[in-house]
Structures are given as C-alpha cells and as structure tokens.
C-alpha positions in Angstrom: 15.7 1.8 -9.5 17.2 -1.0 -11.5 16.1 -1.3 -15.2 17.3 -4.0 -17.5 19.6 -2.6 -20.2 18.5 -3.5 -23.7 15.1 -4.8 -22.6 12.4 -3.4 -25.0 9.8 -3.0 -22.2 12.1 -1.1 -19.9 13.1 1.1 -22.8 9.5 1.8 -23.4 9.0 2.5 -19.7 11.8 5.0 -19.7 10.7 6.6 -22.9 7.4 7.4 -21.2 8.4 8.5 -17.7 12.0 9.8 -18.2 12.6 10.4 -21.9 16.3 10.8 -22.6 15.6 13.5 -25.2 13.3 15.5 -23.0 13.8 19.3 -23.2 12.7 21.2 -20.1 10.6 24.2 -20.9 11.5 27.8 -20.3 10.3 28.6 -16.7 7.3 30.9 -16.3 7.8 34.2 -14.5 5.8 32.8 -11.5 3.9 29.5 -11.0 0.7 29.1 -9.1 1.9 25.7 -8.0 5.3 24.0 -8.2 5.3 20.3 -7.4 8.4 18.4 -6.3 8.0 14.7 -7.1 6.2 12.9 -9.9 4.7 10.1 -7.9 1.0 9.6 -7.3 0.5 12.7 -5.0 2.5 15.0 -7.3 0.8 13.8 -10.5 -2.7 14.0 -9.1 -2.1 17.5 -7.7 -0.5 18.7 -10.9 -3.3 17.4 -13.2 -6.1 18.8 -11.1 -4.5 22.2 -10.7 -3.7 22.5 -14.4 -7.2 21.5 -15.2 -8.5 24.3 -13.0 -6.5 26.8 -15.0 -3.4 27.1 -12.7 0.1 27.6 -14.0 1.8 24.4 -12.8 5.4 23.1 -12.8 6.2 19.5 -12.0 9.8 18.4 -11.1 10.9 14.8 -11.1 14.5 13.7 -10.5 14.1 10.0 -11.5 11.1 8.3 -13.1 7.6 9.8 -13.2 5.0 7.5 -11.8 7.1 7.1 -8.6 6.9 4.0 -6.4 3.5 2.8 -7.5 4.2 2.5 -11.2 7.9 1.6 -11.2 8.7 -0.5 -8.2 5.6 -0.8 -6.1 1.9 -1.5 -6.7 2.0 -2.2 -10.5 4.9 -4.7 -10.7 4.1 -6.4 -7.5 0.5 -7.0 -8.4 1.5 -8.4 -11.7 3.6 -11.0 -9.9 0.9 -11.8 -7.4 -1.6 -12.4 -10.3 0.9 -14.8 -11.9 1.4 -16.6 -8.6 -2.4 -17.0 -8.1 -2.7 -18.5 -11.6 -0.1 -21.2 -10.9 -1.7 -21.9 -7.5 -5.1 -22.3 -9.1 -3.8 -24.8 -11.5 -2.5 -26.9 -8.6 -6.1 -27.0 -7.1 -8.0 -28.4 -10.1 -8.7 -31.7 -8.3 -11.0 -29.8 -5.8 -13.1 -28.8 -8.8 -13.3 -32.3 -10.4 -10.2 -32.1 -12.6 -6.7 -33.5 -12.4 -4.2 -31.3 -10.6 -1.6 -29.7 -12.8 1.8 -28.8 -11.6 3.0 -26.2 -14.2 6.6 -25.2 -13.9 6.7 -21.4 -13.9 9.1 -19.9 -16.4 10.3 -17.1 -14.2 11.9 -15.2 -17.0 8.6 -15.1 -18.8 6.7 -14.1 -15.7 9.0 -11.1 -15.2 8.9 -10.3 -18.9 5.0 -10.1 -18.6 5.4 -7.8 -15.6 7.7 -5.4 -17.5 5.5 -5.5 -20.6 2.4 -4.6 -18.6 4.2 -1.9 -16.6 5.4 -0.3 -19.8 1.9 -0.5 -21.2 0.5 1.5 -18.2 3.5 3.9 -18.0 2.2 6.6 -20.5 -0.6 7.4 -18.1 2.1 8.8 -15.8 4.3 10.0 -18.6 6.0 13.3 -19.2 4.3 13.8 -22.6 0.8 13.3 -21.2 1.3 15.8 -18.5 2.8 18.3 -21.0 -0.5 18.0 -23.0 -2.4 18.6 -19.7 -0.8 22.0 -19.5 1.9 21.1 -16.9 5.5 22.4 -17.3 7.4 19.2 -16.7 11.0 19.5 -15.6 13.2 16.5 -15.4 16.1 17.1 -13.0 16.9 17.6 -9.3 14.6 20.1 -7.6 15.6 21.9 -4.5 14.2 24.9 -2.5 16.5 27.9 -2.7 14.2 30.1 -0.6 10.7 30.4 0.8 9.2 31.0 -2.6 11.8 29.7 -5.0 12.8 26.3 -6.3 15.9 25.5 -8.4 16.0 22.6 -10.9 19.5 21.2 -11.7 19.4 19.8 -15.2 21.5 16.9 -16.4 23.9 19.4 -18.0 24.4 21.1 -14.6 22.4 24.3 -15.6 20.2 25.6 -12.9 16.6 26.8 -13.7 14.8 29.0 -11.2 11.1 28.5 -10.5 9.3 31.1 -8.5 6.0 30.0 -7.0 2.9 31.2 -5.1 2.3 27.7 -3.7 4.4 24.5 -3.7 3.8 20.9 -2.9 6.4 18.5 -1.6 5.5 15.0 -2.9 8.9 13.3 -3.0 7.7 10.0 -1.6 9.8 7.4 0.3 12.4 4.8 -0.2 13.0 1.3 1.2 14.4 1.3 4.8 17.9 -0.3 5.2 19.7 -1.2 8.4 23.3 -0.4 9.1 24.1 -3.9 10.2 27.5 -5.7 9.8 27.9 -7.3 6.4 24.9 -5.6 4.8 26.8 -4.0 2.0 28.7 -7.1 1.2 25.6 -9.3 1.1 24.1 -7.1 -1.6 20.5 -7.4 -0.4 17.6 -6.7 -2.7 14.9 -4.1 -2.0 11.8 -3.4 -4.1 14.0 -1.0 -6.1 16.0 -3.9 -7.5 13.8 -7.0 -7.0 11.8 -6.4 -10.2 14.9 -6.5 -12.4 15.5 -10.2 -11.5 15.4 -12.6 -14.5 16.4 -15.8 -12.7 14.3 -17.3 -9.9 16.2 -17.5 -6.5 16.1 -21.2 -5.5 16.2 -20.0 -1.9 14.9 -16.5 -0.9 15.2 -14.9 2.5 12.8 -12.1 3.3 13.4 -9.7 6.2 10.1 -8.3 7.3 6.5 -9.7 7.7 4.5 -6.6 6.8 2.5 -6.2 3.6 5.4 -6.1 1.2 7.2 -9.1 2.8 4.0 -11.2 3.0 2.9 -10.5 -0.6 6.3 -11.2 -2.2 6.9 -14.2 0.0 3.8 -15.8 -1.3 4.4 -14.9 -4.9 8.0 -16.3 -4.9 6.9 -19.4 -3.0 4.3 -20.1 -5.7 7.0 -19.6 -8.4 9.0 -22.4 -6.8 11.4 -20.5 -4.4 12.0 -21.9 -0.9 11.1 -18.8 1.1 11.9 -18.1 4.7 10.8 -15.0 6.5 12.6 -13.4 9.4 10.9 -10.6 11.3 11.1 -8.8 14.6 7.3 -8.6 14.5 5.5 -11.3 16.7 3.1 -12.1 13.9 2.5 -11.7 10.2 0.9 -8.4 9.3 1.2 -7.1 12.8 -0.9 -4.0 12.3 -4.0 -6.0 11.1 -6.8 -7.6 13.0 -5.3 -10.6 14.9 -7.8 -13.1 13.3 -6.8 -11.7 9.8 -3.1 -12.1 10.7 -3.7 -15.7 11.7 -5.6 -16.5 8.4 -2.8 -15.1 6.3 -0.2 -16.9 8.4 -1.9 -20.2 7.7 -2.1 -19.5 4.0 1.6 -18.6 3.7 2.6 -21.7 5.7 0.4 -23.8 3.4 2.4 -22.4 0.5 5.6 -23.8 2.1 6.9 -20.5 3.6 8.8 -20.8 6.9 9.0 -18.1 9.6 11.2 -16.9 12.3 9.1 -14.3 14.2 10.1 -12.1 17.1 13.6 -12.4 15.7 15.8 -9.3 15.4 18.2 -9.0 12.5 21.8 -9.3 13.8 24.2 -9.3 10.8 24.7 -10.5 7.3 27.5 -12.5 5.6 28.4 -14.2 2.3 29.3 -17.9 2.9 29.8 -20.7 0.4 28.0 -18.8 -2.4 25.0 -18.1 -0.2 23.8 -14.9 1.5 23.2 -15.5 5.2 21.1 -13.5 7.6 21.8 -14.0 11.2 19.0 -13.4 13.7 18.6 -13.3 17.5 15.6 -13.8 19.6 15.2 -12.3 23.1 13.6 -14.0 26.1 11.2 -12.6 28.7 14.1 -11.1 30.6 15.3 -9.1 27.6 18.4 -11.1 27.1 19.3 -13.1 23.9 17.7 -16.5 24.3 18.2 -17.9 20.9 20.3 -17.3 17.8 19.9 -18.7 14.3 20.4 -18.0 10.6 18.6 -18.1 7.3 20.5 -18.5 4.1 19.5 -18.1 0.4 20.6 -17.1 -3.0 19.0 -13.7 -2.4 17.9 -11.7 0.6 15.1 -9.2 0.2 14.7 -6.4 2.7 11.1 -5.5 3.3 11.4 -3.5 6.5 9.3 -0.5 5.7 9.9 2.9 4.1 11.7 6.1 4.9 10.4 9.5 3.7 12.6 11.3 1.2 13.4 14.6 3.0 17.1 14.9 2.3 18.7 17.3 -0.2 15.5 19.2 -0.8 16.6 22.5 0.7 13.8 22.3 3.3 15.7 24.5 5.8 16.1 27.2 3.2 12.3 27.1 2.6 11.5 27.2 6.3 10.0 23.7 6.2 10.3 21.7 9.4 10.9 17.9 9.1 12.2 14.9 10.9 13.4 11.4 9.9 9.7 10.5 10.0 8.7 13.0 7.3 7.8 16.6 6.6 5.8 18.1 9.4 2.3 19.1 8.4 -0.9 20.4 10.1 -4.3 19.0 9.5 -4.6 20.9 6.3 -1.3 19.4 5.1 0.5 22.8 5.3 4.1 22.8 6.3 5.7 25.3 8.6 5.9 27.5 5.5 2.2 28.4 4.9 2.9 28.6 1.1 4.2 25.0 1.0 2.2 21.8 1.4 3.2 18.2 1.6 1.3 15.0 0.5 1.9 11.3 0.1 4.5 9.1 1.6 6.8 12.0 2.5 4.4 13.1 5.2 4.8 9.8 7.1 1.0 9.6 7.5 -0.3 6.8 5.3 1.9 5.1 2.7 -0.7 4.0 0.2 -1.2 5.1 -3.4 -4.9 5.9 -2.8 -3.9 7.9 0.3 -1.5 10.0 -1.7 -4.3 10.6 -4.3 -6.7 11.7 -1.5 -4.1 14.0 0.1 -3.2 15.6 -3.2 -6.9 16.5 -3.7 -7.0 17.9 -0.2 -4.0 20.0 -0.9 -5.5 21.6 -4.0 -8.7 22.4 -2.0 -6.7 24.0 0.9 -4.1 25.8 -1.2 -6.5 27.6 -3.6 -10.0 27.5 -2.2 -11.9 28.0 1.1 -13.1 25.2 3.3 -10.1 24.1 5.3 -10.4 20.3 4.7 -8.6 18.1 7.3 -6.6 15.0 6.7 -8.0 13.7 9.9 -11.4 13.5 8.2 -10.2 11.2 5.4 -11.9 7.8 5.7 -8.9 5.7 4.9 -9.1 2.1 3.8 -6.4 -0.4 2.7 -5.8 -3.8 1.4 -2.9 -6.4 1.5 -3.0 -8.5 -1.6 -1.9 -11.9 -0.3 -4.1 -14.9 -1.0 -6.5 -14.4 0.9 -6.4 -10.7 0.8 -6.9 -8.6 3.9 -8.9 -5.4 3.5 -9.8 -2.9 6.3 -11.5 0.5 6.8 -12.0 2.5 9.9 -11.3 1.3 13.5 -10.4 -2.0 15.0 -12.3 -3.2 18.1 -9.2 -2.6 20.1 -9.2 1.1 19.4 -11.9 2.1 22.0 -9.8 5.0 23.4 -9.5 6.5 19.9 -13.2 6.0 19.3 -14.1 7.6 22.7 -16.7 4.9 23.4 -17.1 1.2 23.9 -16.8 -0.9 20.7 -17.9 -4.4 19.9 -17.6 -6.5 16.7 -19.8 -8.9 14.7 -18.3 -11.6 12.5 -19.6 -13.7 9.7 -17.4 -16.5 8.3 -17.5 -17.1 4.6 -18.0 -20.8 5.4 -21.6 -19.7 5.9 -21.9 -17.9 2.5 -23.2 -19.9 -0.4 -21.0 -18.3 -3.0 -17.9 -18.9 -1.0 -18.8 -22.5 -0.6 -19.3 -22.9 -4.4 -16.0 -21.1 -5.1 -14.1 -23.3 -2.6 -13.1 -20.1 -0.7 -14.5 -20.6 2.7 -11.4 -19.8 4.9 -12.1 -16.1 5.3 -14.5 -13.9 7.2 -15.9 -10.4 7.4 -16.2 -8.3 10.5 -17.9 -5.0 11.4 -16.9 -2.9 14.4 -19.8 -0.9 16.0 -20.4 1.5 18.8 -21.9 -0.7 21.5 -24.4 2.0 22.7 -25.5 3.6 19.4 -24.9 0.7 17.0 -23.1 3.0 14.5 -20.5 1.5 12.2 -16.9 2.4 13.0 -14.9 -0.2 11.1 -14.9 -3.2 8.8 -12.4 -6.0 7.9 -12.6 -8.7 5.2 -10.3 -11.7 4.7 -11.1 -13.4 1.4 -10.0 -13.6 -2.2 -10.8 -10.2 -3.7 -11.3 -8.8 -0.2 -10.5 -5.3 -1.5 -13.5 -5.5 -3.8 -15.8 -6.9 -1.2 -14.9 -4.2 1.3 -16.4 -1.6 -1.1 -19.8 -2.5 0.2 -18.9 -1.2 3.7 -16.8 1.9 2.8 -19.6 4.4 2.6 -21.5 3.1 5.7 -18.2 3.2 7.8 -17.3 6.7 6.5 -20.7 8.0 7.3 -21.0 6.2 10.6 -24.3 4.7 9.6 -26.2 2.4 11.8 -25.0 -1.2 11.3 -28.6 -2.3 10.9 -28.8 -0.2 7.7 -26.6 -2.9 6.0 -29.6 -5.2 6.1 -31.6 -2.9 3.9 -29.3 -3.3 0.9 -30.4 -6.0 -1.6 -27.4 -7.9 -3.0 -27.5 -10.2 -6.0 -27.5 -13.9 -5.0 -25.1 -15.6 -4.8 -22.4 -13.0 -4.1 -19.8 -12.8 -1.4 -20.6 -9.1 -1.0 -24.0 -10.1 0.5 -22.0 -10.8 3.7 -22.8 -7.2 4.6 -26.5 -7.9 4.5 -26.0 -10.9 6.8 -24.0 -8.7 9.2 -26.8 -6.2 9.1 -29.2 -8.9 10.1 -26.8 -9.9 12.9 -26.9 -6.2 14.1 -30.7 -6.4 14.1 -30.7 -9.6 16.1 -28.4 -7.8 18.6 -31.3 -5.4 19.3 -33.6 -8.4 19.9 -33.5 -8.4 23.7 -35.8 -10.6 25.8 -37.9 -7.5 26.5 -38.2 -6.7 22.8 -39.0 -10.3 22.1 -41.9 -10.2 24.6 -43.2 -7.0 23.2 -43.2 -8.3 19.6 -44.8 -11.6 20.6 -47.6 -9.6 22.2 -48.1 -7.4 19.1 -48.3 -10.5 16.9 -50.9 -12.2 19.2 -53.1 -9.0 19.2 -53.3 -8.9 15.4 -56.6 -10.1 14.2 
C-alpha cells in the first residue's frame, strides 16, 4: 500500500495500525488461537476469542485493518460521499434553486479522505487489541508445522508460536494481468489509487464490477474524463439485469464512456499518455474490432486474488489453490486445527462476510454446534449512485432454489417519498417461491439502497411468506415502506378469480 511521506494523516494512520516503535511480546508457551492476518476476519476473531478468555496471538505483516480500512471500504466511501455532494450541488435547479458548478479541489478531497481514515484507524489499531488481551505481533507469519507458526520480525529474529487452533485470515490483493507493457504503463490499483493528490484529467478504468463502477462515478464527478473497458457484457454483471441497466444509465449520465465485451490486449506509454489496447470478438470467436483508451492514469479494477503464497501452507497440511484456501462448510481447512475466513477463502469478498465468517470460526473452533457457512444469509451493496443492494436469490436461480421462482417489482416512481426527494429512477424487487409464496431474495436500486434493504433481510433469511411484509407498519412517507407495498402485491397475487367470487359472496351474506 502507498502512503504519502510526510502527510500528518498517513503518519497517524501508521502510528495506529503499524507503529514503528512497536515491540512484539514474548510468545506464550501455547496459544488457544493464533490468527494470521489483521484484516476484518482476523480482528473480529481475535477480539471475540480474547473476550471469551482465550489466549490469542494476532500476526500482521503490513497494516492492521487490512483492505477495508486502508485501501478498500473506508477510503472509497469517503470519495463516493464527496462525489455525491458535488453532484447534488449541480442539481439545485430541480429543487427551486440555481444550479451550482463547484470546482472540486481534488487535493482537499483526498486530504479529507486521509483524515477520516486516520480518525477511524485506532479502532483496528495494535494498541487497542493489546488492551483487549491479544498478543499482537507485527512481522511476517508463516506456518512451520501443523501446530506451529513462526513470526519473522523486522530485525530478522524468528519467534515461534505454538497453537491449539489457528485462523488464516490473510485476505486478498488486486488482480493483475501479465499483458505486454503492463509494468511500463505503471497502472494504478486500489493499493496506490488513494495516494493520488492530483486529479487525472483522463482516467481509464479496466473492469466494470463494483470497484470499477464506484470509482468511475466518483472520479467523473470530480471532473475526470472517465472511460471504462471491460470484458463483461454489462456493468455489474453479477447483479440483477434491471439493476445493471439502471446503474449503466446513471454512469453514462455522469459522462462515463464504456467499451464492454472488450478484452484487454496490451498497454503502452505514448506521448505522455498511458494507453490500454482492447479487442472485441465476434460471434465466430475471432477478433472483430480493436480499439484503445488513453489517459493520464489507468486503474486496474479486475477483481481480487487470495493471499495464499509464502504462508507455509504445505508445512501445515493446508490445501489451497489459486482460488483460495480450501475449507469445508465449518470453515475448517484440511488440517482440522486450522480454519480460514474472509477473502482468502474465495467465498465472499465483503467486509461483513469476513465478520460473519470469523464469528462462525470461533463457534466451530471452540464450541459445539457445527455452524455452516452455507447457512449464512449473505447480503451486499454496491455504492454507486443509485446504490444496488441485494440479499438471497435472483429469479434466475431456480435450480439453486429447487423450485420455481417469480418476482414482484415496485418502482420508486410510485412511492411518495421518492417523488418528493426527486429519486424516482430506482425500484425494489422480491423473489418468491411460486408455489409457497415464501421470500427467497430481494433487490433494491435507489439512493441508500443498502439501508432500505434492511427491511427485507430478516424476512428473506427466515424465508417468511411475502404476504407478511404487508403486516409491517412503516412511517409515512419513507422509501422503506416499499416492502409493505410489495407485501400488498403478494396478497393480490393470491386474489384469484375463485377467491374473488368467494369473498364477494361472503360480503353479500353479511347483514
């Protein structure tokens, strides 16, 4: 990760999550739990285990807080919030004012991000975890046997940590492609992007997934001319197609251009610019079109690769592939004393997923019950404007559901609060079992979709009847009341002609 030398906020960040004067403790004779990796999964597991009275060691080779704090969720959401503020100022006429066109001071935007990141950093810091009762070791951790980890300190001295249980929580890193010219082009990743102090006049982003889409919109709103090149046929290819189309429209409205279904071919430096060459195949599989996108910077947002190298996994008897550490449903590795959680497993690469998996590991490592990661009701959100939030199944996943599915949709153009807020472009959907009417999934596209989705999380997780949504009384006017409207729609779904005749007869018989 790139930090700015001499920057007071980055100095404060480092002082919290990787203090230069940190002295590793004397190792205990044997630990109940040794954790490799100080990202979300590792920190959550260490804190819970120590709170339960376990003797815990945590090893981090770089910066505690991992991806989320240092070069993921926290800095990116700070930039997205700034971008939304500038975009809102440009829409004042819609609310009866005069449109403003504030010129973003990119250096100040980035300084704000670094300041807020440093403000949050002590929550994940070494000193806090020492006070929680965790032995924090800063250095390179590596398995030296089935029940032994060695920590290589900065001075080269090795410390031996014996354990009863261990957790691999080493996270993931940005994916790179071994394409011609890549090294010479000096492409950015999220490890280096947040150290920028000068706005790229032209920015090329490779990848149209969540990271690519979020950062494309933020930088476009700061004033960059952004172009996105992706092999994917659409933006956010794993999301509901209607949600993908809504985000595509929003990004294009912000001035972002796209080359989709375009494979990356090579990079070059030319005339002071960085150039990405792409190629698009035709129906016959042959190259049908070639092109290029050039900019001051190129950002690679191609996905993430689990960190499984140089951990001594073979020595520990832990099986792994390039897709991650192999785990069973209880998150145990092929060494039953060693577990894995978070991005390194290749399961879900979300901060909240890492948190949930860490809790599951503690349950399975020390207690009875045998909880399964298959039972975790996972949800997620992409923080573009509008946001896209989802939980459970999509209507296309009937084979996974084992039954026929159908969906009900409510557009926010029909919701009073959305009309008053000028945010009518989005929608909410529920996916239900056609026969039983049970909820199996939900999708929201709207500003603050991640917050609105909360109203459907428990019903989806518990597979409640969709009609139960109609029984919840929401304050008026709120966008969250969309769930009640969808519950009403589920009730109307049961209103067959036969049911209508029966109800009509009952009403007529009433005296």
